C-alpha positions as CSV (number, residue, x, y, z in Angstrom):
1,M,-0.2,0.0,-0.1
2,A,2.8,2.2,0.3
3,A,4.2,2.0,-3.0
4,L,1.3,1.0,-5.9
5,L,-2.3,2.2,-5.8
6,I,-4.8,-0.7,-5.1
7,P,-7.2,-1.2,-7.7
8,K,-11.0,-0.4,-6.4
9,G,-11.9,-4.2,-6.9
10,T,-9.0,-5.5,-4.5
11,L,-10.1,-3.1,-2.0
12,E,-13.8,-4.0,-2.2
13,A,-12.8,-7.4,-1.6
14,M,-10.9,-6.7,1.2
15,D,-13.5,-4.9,2.8
16,K,-15.9,-7.5,2.1
17,R,-13.9,-9.7,4.1
18,R,-13.6,-7.1,6.9
19,R,-16.9,-6.4,7.3
20,A,-17.8,-10.2,7.4
21,F,-15.6,-10.6,10.0
22,L,-16.8,-7.5,12.3
23,W,-20.6,-8.5,11.7
24,T,-20.0,-12.3,11.9
25,G,-16.6,-13.5,12.5
26,E,-16.8,-15.7,9.2
27,E,-15.4,-15.2,5.8
28,S,-18.6,-13.9,4.2
29,C,-21.9,-12.6,5.4
30,H,-25.1,-11.6,4.1
31,G,-26.0,-7.8,3.5
32,S,-28.7,-7.9,6.2
33,K,-26.3,-8.7,8.7
34,C,-24.3,-5.3,8.3
35,L,-26.2,-3.1,10.7
36,I,-24.2,0.1,9.5
37,A,-22.6,1.5,6.6
38,W,-19.1,0.8,6.4
39,D,-18.2,4.4,5.4
40,L,-19.2,5.5,8.6
41,I,-17.2,2.5,10.4
42,C,-14.2,3.9,9.3
43,R,-14.8,7.3,10.6
44,S,-13.0,7.8,13.7
45,K,-15.2,7.3,17.0
46,R,-15.3,11.2,17.2
47,H,-17.6,11.0,14.1
48,G,-19.4,8.1,15.0
49,G,-17.5,5.3,13.8
50,L,-15.2,2.5,15.3
51,G,-12.1,4.0,13.8
52,I,-11.3,1.0,11.4
53,K,-8.9,1.9,8.7
54,H,-10.4,3.5,5.4
55,L,-8.0,1.3,3.0
56,Q,-8.1,3.6,0.0
57,T,-7.6,6.9,2.1
58,Q,-4.5,4.9,4.0
59,N,-3.7,3.9,0.4
60,I,-3.4,7.3,-1.1
61,C,-1.8,8.8,2.3
62,L,1.3,6.2,2.0
63,L,1.5,7.4,-1.4
64,V,1.6,10.9,-0.5
65,K,4.8,9.8,2.0
66,M,6.3,8.3,-1.0
67,L,6.4,11.3,-3.1
68,F,7.3,13.4,-0.1
69,R,10.4,11.0,-0.3
70,L,10.8,12.4,-3.8
71,Y,11.3,16.1,-2.8
72,S,13.2,15.2,0.5
73,Q,15.5,12.2,0.1
74,S,18.4,11.0,-2.1
75,S,17.7,7.3,-3.4
76,P,18.3,5.8,-7.0
77,W,14.6,6.0,-7.6
78,T,14.7,9.8,-7.2
79,S,17.6,9.8,-9.1
80,W,16.1,8.3,-12.0
81,I,12.6,10.0,-11.7
82,W,14.3,13.7,-11.5
83,R,16.7,12.4,-14.4
84,E,13.5,11.2,-16.8
85,H,11.8,14.6,-16.2
86,A,14.9,16.7,-17.2
87,D,12.7,19.7,-17.4
88,S,11.6,19.5,-13.9
89,H,8.0,19.3,-14.5
90,L,6.9,16.0,-12.5
91,G,4.3,14.5,-15.3
92,S,6.1,15.9,-18.5
93,V,7.1,12.1,-19.3
94,D,4.7,9.2,-19.1
95,L,6.5,6.6,-16.9
96,G,3.5,4.3,-16.8
97,P,-0.1,4.2,-14.9
98,H,1.5,3.7,-11.9
99,W,3.4,7.0,-12.3
100,R,0.3,8.7,-13.7
101,S,-1.6,7.2,-10.5
102,M,1.5,8.9,-8.4
103,I,1.2,12.4,-10.2
104,D,-2.6,12.5,-9.5
105,L,-1.7,12.9,-5.9
106,L,0.7,15.8,-6.5
107,Q,-2.1,18.4,-5.8
108,L,-2.7,16.8,-2.2
109,L,1.0,16.7,-1.1
110,R,1.1,20.6,-2.5
111,S,-1.7,21.5,-0.4
112,Q,0.0,20.0,2.9
113,T,3.5,21.2,2.0
114,T,5.5,24.5,1.3
115,I,9.0,24.8,-0.8
116,K,12.2,26.5,0.7
117,V,13.7,27.9,-2.3
118,G,17.1,26.7,-3.2
119,D,18.0,26.8,-6.8
120,G,14.3,26.5,-7.8
121,R,15.3,23.5,-10.2
122,H,12.5,21.4,-8.2
123,T,9.9,24.1,-7.5
124,N,6.9,24.1,-9.6
125,F,6.3,28.0,-10.2
126,W,2.5,28.0,-10.7
127,H,1.2,25.2,-8.3
128,D,3.9,24.8,-5.2
129,I,3.5,26.8,-2.3
130,W,6.5,28.8,-2.1
131,M,5.7,32.4,-1.7
132,D,3.2,33.0,1.1
133,D,0.8,30.7,1.9
134,Q,-1.0,30.0,-1.4
135,P,0.1,28.7,-4.8
136,L,0.8,31.6,-7.6
137,A,-1.8,30.2,-9.8
138,T,-4.3,30.8,-7.0
139,R,-3.1,34.3,-6.0
140,F,-2.4,35.6,-9.7
141,H,-5.1,33.5,-11.3
142,A,-6.1,36.0,-14.2
143,L,-2.1,36.1,-15.1
144,Y,-2.0,32.0,-14.6
145,T,-4.6,31.6,-17.6
146,H,-2.5,33.6,-20.0
147,A,0.5,31.2,-19.3
148,I,1.6,29.0,-22.2
149,K,2.9,26.3,-20.0
150,Q,1.2,26.0,-16.9
151,S,3.7,23.7,-15.2
152,C,7.3,25.3,-15.3
153,S,9.9,25.2,-12.8
154,L,11.2,28.3,-10.8
155,N,14.4,28.1,-12.3
156,D,13.4,28.0,-15.6
157,I,11.4,31.2,-15.2
158,C,14.2,32.8,-13.8
159,Q,16.4,32.0,-16.1
160,R,14.1,32.8,-19.4
161,G,11.8,35.2,-18.0
162,L,8.3,35.2,-16.9
163,S,6.8,37.2,-20.1
164,H,8.8,34.5,-22.4
165,S,6.0,31.8,-20.7
166,L,3.1,33.9,-21.4
167,V,0.8,34.5,-24.8
168,P,1.8,37.6,-26.2
169,R,-1.6,39.7,-25.4
170,L,-2.4,40.3,-22.0
171,S,-5.6,41.4,-20.5
172,T,-5.5,44.8,-18.4
173,E,-5.8,42.6,-15.3
174,A,-3.5,40.2,-16.5
175,Q,-0.7,42.9,-17.2
176,S,-1.5,44.4,-13.8
177,Q,-0.7,41.3,-12.2
178,L,2.4,40.3,-14.3
179,N,3.9,43.8,-13.0
180,I,3.7,42.9,-9.6
181,L,5.0,39.0,-9.9
182,E,8.1,40.5,-12.1
183,A,8.9,43.1,-9.4
184,L,8.7,40.3,-6.1
185,L,10.8,37.7,-8.8
186,Q,13.6,40.1,-9.0
187,Q,13.7,40.4,-5.0
188,L,14.4,36.8,-5.1
189,P,18.1,35.1,-5.6
190,L,18.3,31.7,-6.4
191,A,20.9,29.4,-4.1
192,L,23.1,26.7,-5.5
193,S,21.5,24.3,-2.6
194,Q,18.7,22.4,-3.5
195,D,15.1,23.1,-2.7
196,E,13.5,21.8,0.5
197,I,10.1,20.6,0.9
198,V,8.2,21.2,4.2
199,S,5.4,19.6,5.6
200,K,2.5,21.6,7.5
201,I,1.9,18.7,9.4
202,K,3.6,16.1,11.8
203,C,6.7,15.0,10.5
204,K,8.9,12.1,11.6
205,N,12.3,11.8,11.1
206,G,12.0,14.7,8.6
207,I,9.3,12.6,6.4
208,I,5.5,13.7,6.2
209,S,3.7,11.0,8.7
210,S,0.9,9.5,7.0
211,S,-0.8,8.6,10.0
212,A,-1.3,12.4,10.7
213,L,-2.4,12.7,6.9
214,Y,-5.0,10.2,7.4
215,H,-6.2,11.6,10.2
216,L,-6.8,14.8,8.3
217,Q,-8.3,13.5,5.5
218,M,-10.9,11.6,7.5
219,S,-11.7,14.6,10.1
220,N,-14.2,16.7,7.5
221,F,-16.8,15.1,9.4
222,Q,-19.6,16.6,12.1
223,T,-18.6,15.6,15.4
224,W,-20.8,12.9,17.0
225,T,-22.2,14.0,20.2
226,Q,-22.4,10.7,22.0
227,W,-19.1,9.8,21.4
228,E,-17.5,10.5,24.8
229,Y,-20.5,9.3,26.8
230,I,-20.1,5.6,25.0
231,W,-16.3,5.7,24.3
232,E,-15.2,7.4,27.0
233,S,-17.1,5.3,29.5
234,K,-15.4,2.8,31.8
235,A,-17.9,0.0,30.3
236,P,-16.1,-3.2,29.0
237,P,-15.5,-3.0,25.0
238,R,-18.4,-5.1,24.0
239,I,-20.8,-3.0,26.1
240,K,-19.4,0.2,24.0
241,F,-20.1,-1.3,21.1
242,F,-23.4,-2.5,22.0
243,G,-23.9,1.6,23.5
244,W,-22.6,2.7,19.9
245,L,-25.4,0.4,18.0
246,L,-28.0,1.8,20.5
247,A,-27.2,5.2,19.9
248,F,-27.8,4.5,16.4
249,N,-30.6,2.5,16.6
250,R,-29.2,-0.8,15.0
251,L,-30.1,-3.4,17.5
252,P,-32.1,-6.3,16.1
253,S,-35.2,-4.9,18.0
254,R,-38.9,-5.9,16.5
255,V,-39.4,-2.2,14.5
256,N,-36.1,-3.0,12.9
257,L,-36.5,-6.4,12.1
258,H,-40.0,-5.9,10.8
259,K,-38.7,-3.4,8.4
260,K,-36.4,-6.1,7.0
261,K,-39.7,-7.9,6.6
262,I,-38.4,-10.8,9.1
263,L,-41.2,-10.6,11.5
264,P,-44.8,-10.1,10.4
265,T,-45.2,-7.4,13.1
266,P,-43.4,-4.7,15.3
267,T,-45.3,-5.1,18.1
268,C,-43.6,-5.4,21.6
269,E,-43.6,-9.3,23.1
270,I,-43.3,-8.1,26.7
271,C,-46.2,-5.3,27.0
272,S,-47.8,-5.9,23.5
273,S,-49.1,-2.5,23.3
274,A,-46.5,-0.4,21.5
275,P,-43.7,-1.1,18.6
276,E,-40.8,-2.4,20.0
277,D,-37.6,0.1,19.0
278,A,-35.0,1.0,21.3
279,D,-36.2,4.1,22.8
280,H,-39.4,1.7,23.9
281,I,-37.2,-1.5,25.1
282,F,-35.0,0.8,27.3
283,L,-37.2,3.8,28.1
284,H,-40.9,3.7,27.6
285,C,-41.7,-0.4,28.1
286,P,-43.8,-0.5,31.3
287,L,-41.2,-3.2,32.0
288,A,-38.5,-0.7,31.7
289,S,-40.5,2.3,33.3
290,A,-40.8,0.0,36.5
291,F,-37.1,-0.7,36.7
292,W,-36.0,2.7,36.3
293,T,-38.7,3.8,39.1
294,L,-37.5,0.9,41.6
295,I,-34.2,2.1,41.4
296,K,-35.1,5.4,42.2
297,I,-33.1,6.8,38.8
298,T,-34.9,8.3,35.9
299,P,-33.6,8.5,32.5
300,S,-33.5,12.6,31.1
301,I,-33.8,11.7,27.6
302,S,-36.5,11.1,25.6
303,T,-34.4,8.9,22.6
304,L,-31.5,7.4,22.8
305,S,-30.2,9.4,20.3
306,M,-29.9,11.9,22.7
307,L,-27.2,10.6,24.9
308,Q,-25.4,13.0,27.2
309,S,-23.2,13.7,30.5
310,N,-26.8,13.8,32.7
311,S,-29.0,11.3,30.8
312,L,-29.6,9.7,34.4
313,V,-31.3,11.9,37.1
314,G,-30.5,10.5,40.6
315,A,-27.3,8.4,40.0
316,P,-24.3,9.0,41.0
317,I,-22.4,11.9,38.9
318,H,-19.1,9.8,38.6
319,M,-19.1,7.3,36.1
320,N,-22.8,8.0,35.1
321,N,-22.7,6.7,31.6
322,T,-21.0,3.5,32.8
323,L,-23.8,2.8,34.7
324,F,-26.3,3.6,32.0
325,L,-24.5,1.1,29.6
326,L,-25.0,-1.5,32.4
327,C,-28.7,-1.0,32.6
328,C,-29.4,-0.7,29.4
329,R,-27.4,-3.9,28.6
330,R,-29.1,-5.8,31.2
331,L,-32.4,-4.7,29.8
332,W,-31.7,-6.1,26.5
333,N,-30.5,-9.5,28.1
334,H,-33.6,-9.4,29.9
335,R,-35.8,-9.1,27.2
336,N,-34.3,-11.6,24.9
337,E,-34.6,-14.0,27.7
338,V,-38.3,-13.3,27.6
339,V,-38.7,-13.5,23.8
340,F,-36.4,-16.3,23.1
341,K,-36.2,-18.6,26.3
342,N,-39.7,-18.2,27.2
343,Q,-38.7,-16.6,30.9
344,P,-41.2,-14.8,32.7
345,P,-40.5,-10.9,33.1
346,S,-38.9,-10.6,36.5
347,I,-37.6,-7.2,38.2
348,S,-36.0,-9.3,40.5
349,R,-34.1,-11.3,38.4
350,L,-33.1,-8.2,36.3
351,L,-32.2,-6.3,39.8
352,K,-30.0,-9.7,41.0
353,C,-28.4,-9.5,37.2
354,C,-27.4,-5.9,37.3
355,S,-25.6,-6.3,40.6
356,Q,-23.7,-9.4,39.2
357,D,-22.5,-7.3,36.5
358,A,-21.7,-4.5,38.6
359,K,-19.0,-6.8,40.8
360,L,-17.7,-8.2,37.6
361,W,-17.3,-5.0,35.9
362,A,-15.8,-3.2,39.1
363,H,-12.4,-6.0,38.5
364,R,-11.9,-3.9,35.2
365,F,-11.9,-0.7,37.0
366,K,-9.2,1.3,38.0
367,Q,-8.4,1.5,42.1
368,A,-9.8,4.9,42.2
369,D,-12.8,4.0,40.2
370,R,-13.6,0.9,42.7
371,S,-15.0,3.0,45.0
372,I,-18.3,3.6,43.5
373,L,-19.1,0.1,43.8
374,P,-21.0,0.0,47.1
375,A,-23.3,2.6,45.7
376,W,-24.1,0.9,42.8
377,L,-24.7,-2.4,45.0
378,S,-26.8,-0.3,46.8
379,I,-29.2,1.0,44.0
380,F,-29.6,-2.4,42.7
381,S,-30.1,-4.2,46.1
382,S,-32.5,-1.7,48.2
383,P,-35.7,-2.4,45.5
384,L,-35.4,-6.3,46.4
385,S,-36.7,-5.7,49.6
386,L,-39.9,-4.1,48.3
387,L,-40.4,-7.0,46.1
């Protein structure tokens, strides 16, 4: 992935295996088992995903890092490339499909780097950022549209003069920009040293960081407001994953299964009075309402898509989110026991299971967090005396 642009079909085949492993643990799976779109899963947790690598973006970032080495390191490969491009215009010679795919990434590289001018041989006059904070093609766009050769090196322009690379007749605006640019070039003495490329983002050993570039490319999404509530909790990883599905309403509730035409009706099997979606199971079902009432904790939200730091009223503030995920997980397990094992609904059994989970989870907590366990056990054990 660091040397070749991977074909789209190959990436799709790899993603197919990765999706199957995530949702089923097998080599392949039916599309109905994929509960959330893969593009969303590949986003960071801050943006609503799981942080799984987006292979195409990762491939591009590694190739950009390879291009960066072309400007910053000396090797047989870089020497051959610059020898083939004798006029210092990368892309002037077609070196095959692999090289064409690399050239297509030059714009991304230029957007994240600047050039410290030396002899100007490896600096693209119009497209590299070597003067101020934007390329000349943008700053002097009217003049750029009159250029005969829109890709040439800074050294060529300084040697031959800027006017020789332009059409004979210029517009008024282009002529004005030409006068300004020529005045700036007169103040630019070229050195004997080679041009130096400088990254705007994090570098490692003088080389642009593909990891930093990847995170930059994958950060153009709106922040998911629930991400801290779920992923910063102290719950086990599988419970965080459960909470992630819960917040997106992707659990296999009867409403979701009915939409997929797996079940004939979406009605809740416990109360038989309302459609069974995630909000009903954990907030509005009579069983859930009785559970929250008995433990004297009230959810302050009407829908699970609004999870926030104060989602539980009456619970200890410390690790509030972890307690909420514990209760939701137990409500889900209790619902499954009623539906699939034909066990009767039982608040007493539900409370005892919550206490058992709290004790097990406490072994995962840091020593400073374990002090919350007695308060949690009191919450679940006190109502048992009333039943």
